[in-house]
C-alpha beads as a LAMMPS data file, in Angstrom:
LAMMPS data file: protein, C-alpha beads

211 atoms
210 bonds

1 atom types
1 bond types

-500.0 500.0 xlo xhi
-500.0 500.0 ylo yhi
-500.0 500.0 zlo zhi

Masses

1 110.0

Atoms # bond

1 1 1 -100.434 388.022 205.496
2 1 1 -99.425 385.636 208.375
3 1 1 -96.130 386.221 210.266
4 1 1 -94.679 383.051 209.090
5 1 1 -95.204 383.683 205.279
6 1 1 -94.038 387.278 205.858
7 1 1 -90.742 385.932 207.396
8 1 1 -90.357 383.308 204.717
9 1 1 -90.910 385.728 201.820
10 1 1 -88.415 388.140 203.420
11 1 1 -85.750 385.322 203.885
12 1 1 -86.425 383.972 200.333
13 1 1 -86.188 387.289 198.516
14 1 1 -82.870 388.181 200.234
15 1 1 -81.323 384.783 199.377
16 1 1 -82.885 384.712 195.847
17 1 1 -81.500 388.074 194.838
18 1 1 -78.076 387.421 196.462
19 1 1 -77.884 384.145 194.592
20 1 1 -79.054 385.834 191.335
21 1 1 -76.368 388.493 191.665
22 1 1 -73.769 385.794 192.188
23 1 1 -75.007 383.687 189.289
24 1 1 -74.783 386.593 186.789
25 1 1 -71.328 387.611 188.095
26 1 1 -70.051 383.953 187.552
27 1 1 -71.831 383.693 184.207
28 1 1 -70.305 386.952 182.921
29 1 1 -66.875 386.023 184.080
30 1 1 -67.155 382.559 182.488
31 1 1 -68.221 384.026 179.121
32 1 1 -65.386 386.569 179.331
33 1 1 -62.816 383.816 179.850
34 1 1 -64.300 381.825 177.094
35 1 1 -64.057 384.900 174.696
36 1 1 -60.354 385.677 175.350
37 1 1 -60.979 388.230 178.063
38 1 1 -63.586 390.115 176.048
39 1 1 -66.527 391.347 178.048
40 1 1 -69.968 390.267 176.872
41 1 1 -71.587 393.214 178.742
42 1 1 -72.197 396.191 176.344
43 1 1 -73.673 399.409 177.774
44 1 1 -73.343 401.283 174.487
45 1 1 -71.965 404.753 173.891
46 1 1 -71.540 407.079 176.907
47 1 1 -74.865 408.914 177.655
48 1 1 -76.596 407.290 174.829
49 1 1 -80.142 406.002 175.099
50 1 1 -78.796 402.413 175.264
51 1 1 -76.303 403.503 177.959
52 1 1 -78.957 405.196 180.218
53 1 1 -81.296 402.139 179.742
54 1 1 -78.560 399.716 180.839
55 1 1 -77.695 401.959 183.701
56 1 1 -81.285 402.022 184.909
57 1 1 -81.337 398.225 184.929
58 1 1 -78.158 398.073 187.057
59 1 1 -79.223 400.760 189.512
60 1 1 -82.702 399.033 190.108
61 1 1 -81.150 395.528 190.505
62 1 1 -78.868 397.049 193.161
63 1 1 -81.797 398.905 194.726
64 1 1 -83.949 395.697 194.910
65 1 1 -81.141 393.504 196.381
66 1 1 -80.291 396.236 198.937
67 1 1 -83.973 396.609 199.944
68 1 1 -84.479 392.796 200.348
69 1 1 -81.426 392.428 202.468
70 1 1 -82.221 395.414 204.603
71 1 1 -85.718 394.326 205.074
72 1 1 -84.488 390.906 206.363
73 1 1 -82.193 392.600 208.913
74 1 1 -84.600 395.426 209.732
75 1 1 -88.346 394.205 209.425
76 1 1 -89.600 397.499 210.776
77 1 1 -88.430 399.244 207.485
78 1 1 -91.460 397.549 205.804
79 1 1 -93.747 400.490 206.565
80 1 1 -91.409 402.972 205.046
81 1 1 -92.035 401.443 201.631
82 1 1 -95.708 401.858 201.800
83 1 1 -97.166 398.369 201.761
84 1 1 -100.211 397.628 199.544
85 1 1 -102.393 396.028 202.244
86 1 1 -105.034 394.577 199.771
87 1 1 -102.420 392.487 198.174
88 1 1 -100.762 391.342 201.417
89 1 1 -102.175 387.832 201.277
90 1 1 -100.408 384.554 201.811
91 1 1 -101.373 382.843 198.562
92 1 1 -100.604 386.043 196.535
93 1 1 -97.128 386.432 198.061
94 1 1 -96.438 382.567 197.644
95 1 1 -97.739 382.743 194.048
96 1 1 -95.427 385.773 193.440
97 1 1 -92.432 383.828 194.581
98 1 1 -93.369 380.991 192.160
99 1 1 -93.682 383.504 189.331
100 1 1 -90.460 385.127 190.296
101 1 1 -88.709 381.721 190.077
102 1 1 -90.371 380.784 186.883
103 1 1 -89.594 384.033 185.318
104 1 1 -85.845 383.816 186.285
105 1 1 -85.639 380.233 184.942
106 1 1 -87.314 381.130 181.631
107 1 1 -84.865 384.007 181.259
108 1 1 -81.911 381.836 181.984
109 1 1 -83.110 379.326 179.422
110 1 1 -83.551 382.220 176.883
111 1 1 -80.036 383.327 177.491
112 1 1 -78.598 379.666 177.301
113 1 1 -80.425 379.193 174.119
114 1 1 -78.125 381.736 172.550
115 1 1 -75.089 379.754 173.615
116 1 1 -72.020 381.743 172.526
117 1 1 -74.175 384.454 170.907
118 1 1 -75.324 385.735 174.339
119 1 1 -74.658 389.328 175.154
120 1 1 -75.906 391.841 177.685
121 1 1 -76.715 394.869 175.540
122 1 1 -75.994 395.513 171.972
123 1 1 -72.607 394.341 170.651
124 1 1 -71.837 396.196 167.302
125 1 1 -69.041 393.910 166.571
126 1 1 -70.611 390.600 167.076
127 1 1 -70.553 388.114 164.214
128 1 1 -72.996 385.483 165.365
129 1 1 -76.042 384.219 163.173
130 1 1 -79.608 385.017 163.939
131 1 1 -80.970 382.576 166.424
132 1 1 -84.550 381.610 165.737
133 1 1 -84.798 378.048 167.341
134 1 1 -85.821 376.653 170.745
135 1 1 -87.439 379.252 172.721
136 1 1 -86.814 381.862 170.026
137 1 1 -89.285 379.944 167.894
138 1 1 -91.873 380.720 170.447
139 1 1 -91.105 384.387 171.185
140 1 1 -88.565 386.824 169.763
141 1 1 -87.538 387.926 173.200
142 1 1 -87.687 384.941 175.737
143 1 1 -85.179 386.438 178.120
144 1 1 -87.086 389.708 178.503
145 1 1 -90.401 387.751 178.771
146 1 1 -88.808 385.935 181.659
147 1 1 -87.492 389.186 183.183
148 1 1 -90.905 390.767 183.018
149 1 1 -92.582 387.721 184.602
150 1 1 -89.983 387.876 187.386
151 1 1 -90.567 391.567 187.968
152 1 1 -94.272 391.009 188.307
153 1 1 -93.518 388.035 190.711
154 1 1 -91.377 390.299 192.796
155 1 1 -94.195 392.849 193.189
156 1 1 -96.808 390.245 194.027
157 1 1 -94.310 388.640 196.609
158 1 1 -93.653 391.988 198.288
159 1 1 -96.555 394.475 197.297
160 1 1 -95.284 398.002 198.280
161 1 1 -94.965 401.339 196.626
162 1 1 -91.343 400.585 196.192
163 1 1 -91.763 397.163 194.316
164 1 1 -94.655 398.833 192.230
165 1 1 -92.086 401.601 191.120
166 1 1 -89.605 398.863 190.326
167 1 1 -92.159 397.089 188.334
168 1 1 -93.227 400.123 186.224
169 1 1 -89.657 401.269 185.647
170 1 1 -88.553 397.649 184.887
171 1 1 -91.219 397.022 182.214
172 1 1 -90.488 400.415 180.650
173 1 1 -86.759 399.648 180.638
174 1 1 -87.436 396.239 179.023
175 1 1 -89.605 397.703 176.364
176 1 1 -86.944 400.208 175.608
177 1 1 -84.125 397.680 175.371
178 1 1 -86.293 395.424 173.201
179 1 1 -86.962 398.317 170.869
180 1 1 -83.255 399.134 170.675
181 1 1 -82.181 395.626 170.124
182 1 1 -84.727 394.807 167.534
183 1 1 -83.724 397.861 165.587
184 1 1 -80.218 396.658 165.742
185 1 1 -81.121 393.154 164.605
186 1 1 -83.230 394.601 161.704
187 1 1 -80.311 396.750 160.524
188 1 1 -77.911 393.749 160.800
189 1 1 -79.882 390.916 159.327
190 1 1 -82.299 392.683 156.989
191 1 1 -84.895 390.722 155.225
192 1 1 -84.027 387.569 157.339
193 1 1 -85.079 389.454 160.601
194 1 1 -88.247 390.742 158.831
195 1 1 -89.213 387.279 158.013
196 1 1 -88.593 386.159 161.630
197 1 1 -90.744 389.134 162.871
198 1 1 -93.624 387.990 160.598
199 1 1 -93.270 384.396 161.853
200 1 1 -92.806 384.950 165.588
201 1 1 -94.325 387.602 167.919
202 1 1 -92.300 389.983 169.955
203 1 1 -93.772 388.545 173.212
204 1 1 -96.130 385.671 172.531
205 1 1 -96.147 382.794 170.113
206 1 1 -99.710 383.552 169.117
207 1 1 -98.905 386.931 167.823
208 1 1 -98.119 386.442 164.172
209 1 1 -97.435 390.023 163.337
210 1 1 -94.358 391.894 164.357
211 1 1 -95.233 394.019 167.442

Bonds

1 1 1 2
2 1 2 3
3 1 3 4
4 1 4 5
5 1 5 6
6 1 6 7
7 1 7 8
8 1 8 9
9 1 9 10
10 1 10 11
11 1 11 12
12 1 12 13
13 1 13 14
14 1 14 15
15 1 15 16
16 1 16 17
17 1 17 18
18 1 18 19
19 1 19 20
20 1 20 21
21 1 21 22
22 1 22 23
23 1 23 24
24 1 24 25
25 1 25 26
26 1 26 27
27 1 27 28
28 1 28 29
29 1 29 30
30 1 30 31
31 1 31 32
32 1 32 33
33 1 33 34
34 1 34 35
35 1 35 36
36 1 36 37
37 1 37 38
38 1 38 39
39 1 39 40
40 1 40 41
41 1 41 42
42 1 42 43
43 1 43 44
44 1 44 45
45 1 45 46
46 1 46 47
47 1 47 48
48 1 48 49
49 1 49 50
50 1 50 51
51 1 51 52
52 1 52 53
53 1 53 54
54 1 54 55
55 1 55 56
56 1 56 57
57 1 57 58
58 1 58 59
59 1 59 60
60 1 60 61
61 1 61 62
62 1 62 63
63 1 63 64
64 1 64 65
65 1 65 66
66 1 66 67
67 1 67 68
68 1 68 69
69 1 69 70
70 1 70 71
71 1 71 72
72 1 72 73
73 1 73 74
74 1 74 75
75 1 75 76
76 1 76 77
77 1 77 78
78 1 78 79
79 1 79 80
80 1 80 81
81 1 81 82
82 1 82 83
83 1 83 84
84 1 84 85
85 1 85 86
86 1 86 87
87 1 87 88
88 1 88 89
89 1 89 90
90 1 90 91
91 1 91 92
92 1 92 93
93 1 93 94
94 1 94 95
95 1 95 96
96 1 96 97
97 1 97 98
98 1 98 99
99 1 99 100
100 1 100 101
101 1 101 102
102 1 102 103
103 1 103 104
104 1 104 105
105 1 105 106
106 1 106 107
107 1 107 108
108 1 108 109
109 1 109 110
110 1 110 111
111 1 111 112
112 1 112 113
113 1 113 114
114 1 114 115
115 1 115 116
116 1 116 117
117 1 117 118
118 1 118 119
119 1 119 120
120 1 120 121
121 1 121 122
122 1 122 123
123 1 123 124
124 1 124 125
125 1 125 126
126 1 126 127
127 1 127 128
128 1 128 129
129 1 129 130
130 1 130 131
131 1 131 132
132 1 132 133
133 1 133 134
134 1 134 135
135 1 135 136
136 1 136 137
137 1 137 138
138 1 138 139
139 1 139 140
140 1 140 141
141 1 141 142
142 1 142 143
143 1 143 144
144 1 144 145
145 1 145 146
146 1 146 147
147 1 147 148
148 1 148 149
149 1 149 150
150 1 150 151
151 1 151 152
152 1 152 153
153 1 153 154
154 1 154 155
155 1 155 156
156 1 156 157
157 1 157 158
158 1 158 159
159 1 159 160
160 1 160 161
161 1 161 162
162 1 162 163
163 1 163 164
164 1 164 165
165 1 165 166
166 1 166 167
167 1 167 168
168 1 168 169
169 1 169 170
170 1 170 171
171 1 171 172
172 1 172 173
173 1 173 174
174 1 174 175
175 1 175 176
176 1 176 177
177 1 177 178
178 1 178 179
179 1 179 180
180 1 180 181
181 1 181 182
182 1 182 183
183 1 183 184
184 1 184 185
185 1 185 186
186 1 186 187
187 1 187 188
188 1 188 189
189 1 189 190
190 1 190 191
191 1 191 192
192 1 192 193
193 1 193 194
194 1 194 195
195 1 195 196
196 1 196 197
197 1 197 198
198 1 198 199
199 1 199 200
200 1 200 201
201 1 201 202
202 1 202 203
203 1 203 204
204 1 204 205
205 1 205 206
206 1 206 207
207 1 207 208
208 1 208 209
209 1 209 210
210 1 210 211
Protein backbone atom coordinates (compact mmCIF):
# COMPACT_ATOMS: atom_id res chain seq x y z
CA UNK A 1 0.00 0.00 0.00
CA UNK A 2 1.36 3.42 -0.93
CA UNK A 3 2.32 5.86 1.80
CA UNK A 4 -0.30 8.38 0.66
CA UNK A 5 -3.14 5.87 0.94
CA UNK A 6 -1.82 4.55 4.26
CA UNK A 7 -1.81 8.06 5.72
CA UNK A 8 -5.24 8.85 4.27
CA UNK A 9 -6.76 5.67 5.70
CA UNK A 10 -5.22 6.34 9.11
CA UNK A 11 -6.60 9.88 9.16
CA UNK A 12 -10.00 8.79 7.86
CA UNK A 13 -10.46 6.03 10.43
CA UNK A 14 -9.49 8.25 13.36
CA UNK A 15 -11.87 11.01 12.26
CA UNK A 16 -14.64 8.58 11.29
CA UNK A 17 -14.77 6.70 14.58
CA UNK A 18 -14.52 9.93 16.57
CA UNK A 19 -17.46 11.31 14.58
CA UNK A 20 -19.43 8.07 15.05
CA UNK A 21 -18.87 8.18 18.82
CA UNK A 22 -20.08 11.79 18.91
CA UNK A 23 -23.07 10.97 16.70
CA UNK A 24 -24.30 8.14 18.90
CA UNK A 25 -23.73 10.18 22.05
CA UNK A 26 -25.86 13.03 20.69
CA UNK A 27 -28.44 10.60 19.27
CA UNK A 28 -28.84 8.85 22.62
CA UNK A 29 -29.11 12.17 24.47
CA UNK A 30 -31.74 13.44 22.03
CA UNK A 31 -33.84 10.31 22.41
CA UNK A 32 -33.50 10.45 26.18
CA UNK A 33 -34.75 14.03 26.17
CA UNK A 34 -37.66 13.10 23.90
CA UNK A 35 -38.63 10.28 26.29
CA UNK A 36 -38.82 12.40 29.46
CA UNK A 37 -35.31 11.54 30.60
CA UNK A 38 -35.67 7.77 30.15
CA UNK A 39 -32.57 6.15 28.64
CA UNK A 40 -33.05 4.23 25.39
CA UNK A 41 -29.93 2.14 26.06
CA UNK A 42 -30.71 -1.17 27.76
CA UNK A 43 -27.96 -3.60 28.75
CA UNK A 44 -30.22 -6.12 30.43
CA UNK A 45 -29.91 -7.75 33.83
CA UNK A 46 -26.46 -7.57 35.37
CA UNK A 47 -24.22 -10.47 34.23
CA UNK A 48 -26.93 -11.85 31.95
CA UNK A 49 -26.05 -13.01 28.44
CA UNK A 50 -27.54 -9.80 27.09
CA UNK A 51 -25.47 -7.72 29.52
CA UNK A 52 -22.20 -9.45 28.58
CA UNK A 53 -22.93 -9.10 24.88
CA UNK A 54 -23.75 -5.41 25.21
CA UNK A 55 -20.57 -4.92 27.24
CA UNK A 56 -18.55 -6.66 24.51
CA UNK A 57 -19.92 -4.21 21.94
CA UNK A 58 -18.93 -1.27 24.11
CA UNK A 59 -15.43 -2.50 24.89
CA UNK A 60 -14.61 -3.27 21.27
CA UNK A 61 -15.96 0.09 20.10
CA UNK A 62 -13.65 1.77 22.61
CA UNK A 63 -10.74 -0.46 21.57
CA UNK A 64 -11.25 0.33 17.87
CA UNK A 65 -11.51 4.07 18.44
CA UNK A 66 -8.44 4.06 20.69
CA UNK A 67 -6.38 2.03 18.21
CA UNK A 68 -7.35 4.30 15.30
CA UNK A 69 -6.39 7.47 17.18
CA UNK A 70 -3.13 6.00 18.47
CA UNK A 71 -2.22 4.77 15.00
CA UNK A 72 -2.62 8.30 13.68
CA UNK A 73 -0.42 9.70 16.44
CA UNK A 74 2.11 6.85 16.47
CA UNK A 75 2.33 5.24 13.00
CA UNK A 76 5.08 2.89 14.18
CA UNK A 77 2.53 0.99 16.30
CA UNK A 78 1.22 -0.60 13.10
CA UNK A 79 3.69 -3.47 13.31
CA UNK A 80 2.52 -4.35 16.84
CA UNK A 81 -0.94 -5.15 15.48
CA UNK A 82 0.43 -7.72 12.99
CA UNK A 83 -0.53 -6.38 9.52
CA UNK A 84 -1.89 -8.80 6.91
CA UNK A 85 0.54 -7.94 4.10
CA UNK A 86 -1.39 -9.73 1.34
CA UNK A 87 -4.41 -7.44 1.88
CA UNK A 88 -2.50 -4.18 2.14
CA UNK A 89 -3.42 -2.97 -1.33
CA UNK A 90 -4.61 0.52 -2.18
CA UNK A 91 -7.88 -0.46 -3.83
CA UNK A 92 -8.76 -2.92 -1.06
CA UNK A 93 -8.17 -0.29 1.63
CA UNK A 94 -10.17 2.37 -0.20
CA UNK A 95 -12.93 -0.13 -0.97
CA UNK A 96 -12.96 -1.01 2.72
CA UNK A 97 -13.52 2.63 3.61
CA UNK A 98 -16.40 2.77 1.15
CA UNK A 99 -17.95 -0.35 2.66
CA UNK A 100 -17.43 1.05 6.16
CA UNK A 101 -19.31 4.23 5.26
CA UNK A 102 -22.07 2.37 3.43
CA UNK A 103 -22.54 -0.03 6.33
CA UNK A 104 -22.73 2.81 8.84
CA UNK A 105 -25.24 4.71 6.68
CA UNK A 106 -27.35 1.56 6.27
CA UNK A 107 -27.30 0.96 10.02
CA UNK A 108 -28.35 4.55 10.71
CA UNK A 109 -31.19 4.28 8.19
CA UNK A 110 -32.30 1.08 9.90
CA UNK A 111 -32.36 2.85 13.26
CA UNK A 112 -34.19 5.88 11.87
CA UNK A 113 -36.81 3.60 10.30
CA UNK A 114 -37.83 2.68 13.84
CA UNK A 115 -38.39 6.34 14.74
CA UNK A 116 -39.55 6.50 18.37
CA UNK A 117 -39.36 2.72 18.71
CA UNK A 118 -35.53 2.69 18.50
CA UNK A 119 -33.72 1.09 21.42
CA UNK A 120 -30.18 -0.09 22.02
CA UNK A 121 -30.67 -3.53 23.51
CA UNK A 122 -33.89 -5.12 24.72
CA UNK A 123 -36.43 -2.93 26.49
CA UNK A 124 -38.85 -5.19 28.31
CA UNK A 125 -41.19 -2.28 29.03
CA UNK A 126 -41.47 -0.89 25.49
CA UNK A 127 -44.99 -0.61 24.11
CA UNK A 128 -44.30 0.12 20.42
CA UNK A 129 -45.79 -1.86 17.55
CA UNK A 130 -43.83 -4.29 15.39
CA UNK A 131 -42.12 -2.40 12.55
CA UNK A 132 -42.19 -4.27 9.22
CA UNK A 133 -42.01 -1.45 6.65
CA UNK A 134 -39.23 0.45 4.83
CA UNK A 135 -35.89 -1.35 5.33
CA UNK A 136 -37.60 -3.83 7.63
CA UNK A 137 -39.53 -5.11 4.61
CA UNK A 138 -36.18 -6.14 3.08
CA UNK A 139 -34.44 -7.63 6.11
CA UNK A 140 -35.53 -8.24 9.69
CA UNK A 141 -32.31 -6.69 10.99
CA UNK A 142 -31.20 -3.79 8.77
CA UNK A 143 -29.25 -2.09 11.54
CA UNK A 144 -27.23 -5.22 12.24
CA UNK A 145 -26.72 -5.87 8.52
CA UNK A 146 -25.21 -2.39 8.34
CA UNK A 147 -23.06 -3.02 11.40
CA UNK A 148 -21.68 -6.23 9.91
CA UNK A 149 -20.87 -4.52 6.62
CA UNK A 150 -19.12 -1.72 8.50
CA UNK A 151 -17.12 -4.23 10.54
CA UNK A 152 -15.97 -5.97 7.35
CA UNK A 153 -15.11 -2.61 5.81
CA UNK A 154 -12.97 -1.73 8.82
CA UNK A 155 -10.99 -4.95 8.47
CA UNK A 156 -10.42 -4.40 4.74
CA UNK A 157 -9.39 -0.79 5.28
CA UNK A 158 -6.93 -1.75 8.01
CA UNK A 159 -6.10 -5.46 7.65
CA UNK A 160 -4.30 -6.55 10.80
CA UNK A 161 -4.61 -9.32 13.35
CA UNK A 162 -6.25 -6.75 15.63
CA UNK A 163 -8.96 -5.80 13.13
CA UNK A 164 -9.51 -9.48 12.27
CA UNK A 165 -10.19 -10.24 15.94
CA UNK A 166 -12.56 -7.25 16.01
CA UNK A 167 -14.34 -8.60 12.93
CA UNK A 168 -14.75 -12.11 14.31
CA UNK A 169 -15.86 -10.99 17.77
CA UNK A 170 -18.09 -8.33 16.24
CA UNK A 171 -19.89 -10.76 13.96
CA UNK A 172 -20.38 -13.22 16.81
CA UNK A 173 -21.71 -10.46 19.07
CA UNK A 174 -24.14 -9.34 16.36
CA UNK A 175 -25.39 -12.92 15.92
CA UNK A 176 -25.94 -13.28 19.66
CA UNK A 177 -27.76 -9.94 19.86
CA UNK A 178 -30.01 -10.82 16.94
CA UNK A 179 -30.83 -14.17 18.54
CA UNK A 180 -31.73 -12.48 21.83
CA UNK A 181 -33.79 -9.72 20.25
CA UNK A 182 -35.70 -12.03 17.92
CA UNK A 183 -36.54 -14.34 20.82
CA UNK A 184 -37.88 -11.30 22.69
CA UNK A 185 -39.92 -10.16 19.67
CA UNK A 186 -41.32 -13.67 19.20
CA UNK A 187 -42.45 -13.75 22.81
CA UNK A 188 -43.87 -10.25 22.61
CA UNK A 189 -45.70 -10.35 19.26
CA UNK A 190 -46.38 -14.08 18.86
CA UNK A 191 -48.02 -15.06 15.57
CA UNK A 192 -47.51 -11.60 14.08
CA UNK A 193 -43.76 -12.01 14.41
CA UNK A 194 -43.90 -15.59 13.10
CA UNK A 195 -45.68 -14.31 9.98
CA UNK A 196 -43.03 -11.62 9.60
CA UNK A 197 -40.26 -14.22 9.91
CA UNK A 198 -41.80 -16.28 7.13
CA UNK A 199 -42.14 -13.23 4.88
CA UNK A 200 -38.75 -11.58 5.44
CA UNK A 201 -35.32 -13.15 5.95
CA UNK A 202 -33.14 -12.52 8.98
CA UNK A 203 -30.39 -10.98 6.83
CA UNK A 204 -31.44 -10.91 3.17
CA UNK A 205 -34.65 -10.13 1.34
CA UNK A 206 -34.29 -13.30 -0.75
CA UNK A 207 -34.38 -15.56 2.31
CA UNK A 208 -38.02 -16.48 2.53
CA UNK A 209 -37.68 -18.75 5.52
CA UNK A 210 -36.81 -17.64 9.04
CA UNK A 211 -33.10 -18.07 9.68
